[in-house]
N, C-alpha and C positions, 0 to 999 in steps of 0.2 A: 733052160726055166727064169725068165726075169724074174731078178726081186729087186726091192725097195723096202729101207727102213726109214724110217723118218720119226725122229725125238722131240717132243718137245715138253715143256713144263706144265707138270700133274696140275689137271682142272681148269688149262687156258685153251680148252678145244669141247664142244659140245659133239653130243654123239653122233650128231646128225652133220658137222663138219669132219669128222674123222672119214664118216661115209664116205662125205664128197672126195675126200681126200684119195680115197681108198679107188673109189669110180675114175676119176682124173688120173691117175696115174695109170691103173689098167689102161685105159684108151690111151695116154701114152703110149706105154710098149706096143699096144696095137696101130698105132699109127708108124711106129716105127719097123716093126718086125711082121706084119701082118696079122689079121686073126684069129690064125692058129696057136696064139701065145697065148690068148685070152683066157684057157683052161688050165694054164699052168703057171699062171702073173701070180706072185706070193706078194702081198704088200703088208709090211707091220705099222702099225702105230702108238709108239711106246710111248709113256709118259714117265717122264723125269721127275723125281721129289723135289722140289725147292730146295736149291741149293746146291741141289746133287748134278752141278755141272758149270764151267766157267768157258772160258774164253781168254787169250791173254793173259795168262795168270792170274786172271780175276774170276773170284765165285762167285757165280751169278744168279741175284733170287729174283723174284715178281716185282716184289717192290722197287729192288734195283732198275730194273726194265721201266718198269711205270716211272718213276722219278726222272730218269733219261727221254722218258717220250713226251712229258709236259713241253710245251712253249716255256721258254725261257722268255722273261721282260714283265 
């Protein structure tokens, strides 16, 4: 059974975006393994509480991500 688990900061995706991720991921698995895997494909979209994740020994928050995405200058 193909399985994918995505984790995103809470509140950053709409219900429509989550649905799109599920459909596109399922289609990707079908593209690799054939139509027979569609009924057995599991896709989970988890939302992680703000500040509940990190990278490179730094706790990340939505505010920090927004600060970094702002153009400098």
